[in-house]
N, C-alpha and C positions, 0 to 999 in steps of 0.2 A: 505493500499499499504506500502511495506518495502522500504525503500529508502538505497541502499547498495552503498558504497563510494568503489571505487577501487584504489589503491596508490601503490608508490614502488620507490625506488630510480633509479637513471638514469641508462639504461641498465639491469634492472632486468627481465624484460619479461613481463610487464605490458600488452602491445600489443597483445600478445600471447592470454592471458586471455581474454580481451576485444573479439578478434576475436572470441575466441570458443563459448563464452556467446550469440554473433551474431548468429553465426552458428546454435546454438540450441533454436534459436528465441527470446530473452530474449531483451528488450529495453533497448538502451546504448546510452548516450551522452558521447562524449569525451571533457572535459573543454579545452585541449590544442587546438583541433578542432575550439571549439567555439572562443577561443584567435586570431587563424590564421584568421577567417572570421571576427571577428571585425578589426583586423588590415588591411583586404584587402579591406573590403566594408565599413565600419562603418566612414563616410566622417567627423562626428563631432568627434568623438572619435580620428581619424587619425590626425586631426588639432590640438587637445589638446596635443597630443604625439610631435607634431612637433614642437609646440611652446616650451615645456619642456626642450625640446633637440636641442635648435635653434643653440646652439655653436657647435654641433657634425653634422658629415655626417651621417645619418640614413637611406637613400634612395637607391635605387637599380637603374639601367640604365632605369627601366620602370618607375621612380619618386614615386613607391610603396615604403611603410615603409619595410627595409631590418631586416627580425627577426635576422640574424646572426649578424648584425653591432650593433643591439639595444642589443642583447645578451651579446656581448661583452663588450660592456658601463657598463652594469648594473652588470655585472660580476664581475666587479673590483671597483663599486660605490653603495654602498649600501644606499645613500640618494636617488639617482635617481631611484635606484630599488623600494623603498617606493613609490615614486612620481608615478611611471609607473603604480605601482599595485594598487593605492588609485584609478586610473581612470578604470584599466580594470577588477578588482574584482567584481565591481559594474554591469558593464555591463556583464559580465560572469555569476553572480548571479542571474541577471533579465531573461539570457536565459533559464539557468538550471530549474529556477521557471516554466518557458513555457512549458519546456519539462515535468516537472512533471503533469502539468494541462492538457495536450494533452494525457497522459498516465495514468490519475487516475483510469482507471479501471483495470491495471495490479495489479497482487499481488506482484511481485517484479520488481523494476526498477534500474538500475546502473548507476553510475557516474564515470567515470575515469578521477581522478585529481592529478598530479603529485604532486602539491605543497598543498594537501590536509590539511596537519598538518601546514606547514609554512603560510598558509593563515587564519588559525583557522575555515575554512570550516567544518573542521570534526565533530563539534558540531551538524550540520545542518541533520546528517544521522544518521538511527537506527542502521546500522552494518556499520563495516570497514573492507575490506578484505587488506591486506598488501602483496606483493608480494617480497619476498625477493630472492637475490642470493648472493654467496661468492664474495668478493671483486675481487678477481684473475679472475673471471670468467666475471664480469662487464666489469672488465680492458681490456680483451681480446675483447669483443663485442665492445667497444667503438672503440677500434684499427682498429678492421675488417668492422665493419659497418659504423663509421662516419670518419674513414682516420684521426683519432688525434693521434697526436703525444703521446708516453707513457706520457711525462710531462704533456701534456694538459689534457690527461684523466685522471690523479691522480688527477689533480687540480680541475677538475670537480666534482669528486667521494668526494673529501675532502671538496667540498664546501656545500655539503648537510648535514643535520643533521645525525648523525649515526642510523643506521637501528635499534639498540636496544631499543632507545628511542620511535621510533614509533610501535615497536611491541607491548610495553607496552601498548600502546593505541588504539590496534585493537583488533578487534574480532576473526579475523581467519587470518592466516598466510600461504601463498603459498611458499613453498620451490622450487624454479627454478634452481636447479643446476645438473638437468639431462636431459631426454629427454621430447619430446612433450607428449607421453602418459602419463607419470608422472605427468605433469602438469594437464592435461586434467582430470585425475583420483580424483587429490585434488579438481579441480573446482566441478567435480561431488558431491564428499561428502558434501563441503559446500553447494551447492545449495540443497540437500536432506534435511540438517539441516534448511535452511531459509524455505523451504516448510513447512516442519513440525512446525517452531516455529509459 
C-alpha cells in the first residue's frame, strides 16, 4: 500500500483534488473532517477541550463546540493552539490508522491534511502532494467563498508557513492557478507515476 498525503495552504484548492480522486474511485480520508467529527461526537475529547478553554466562550447555541470561536482563539494564542493540538492530533492519528487498516488491500490510499507539515505527520507518508496557488488567487477565493474581509484573509494567509518551504518537502506539486481541467490533468499525471512506482 502506498500512503499518499495531500496538503496545501488555505484556499489552494485541496478539496477539488480530493473530490476528483473520490470520483475516480480512490479511498480517501480527510483529517479536517475527522477533526469535525471528534469535536461533534467524542464526549471525552470535548470534555478535555472545554476544561482547557474554561475561561473562554467556545460553545454555540446548541452547546456544542464552535469551531469558529475555537479557531479565533487559537489563531491569536499559540500556547492554547499547542494544547488543543496535543489532544486532537492523537485522536486524528488513531482514526487515520483505522482507515489504513480498513483499506489495506488498496494499492494507493490518500489522506488529506491541511496541517500536514505543521503537525509533523508528513513523515508517516510514502508520498506527499502539495496543492499550490498564487497568493492573489487564494486571497480572492477567501474573500468570495468565506466572506472574509481583505485584512482577515491576508492575516489567515500570512499565518501559515510559506508555500516554498512546503514544496521542498513534497514529492509532487499541483499548480492550481487555472481551471478545473488543468487541475484534473495534473492529478492524472501524478496517479500514473504512483501506479508505476
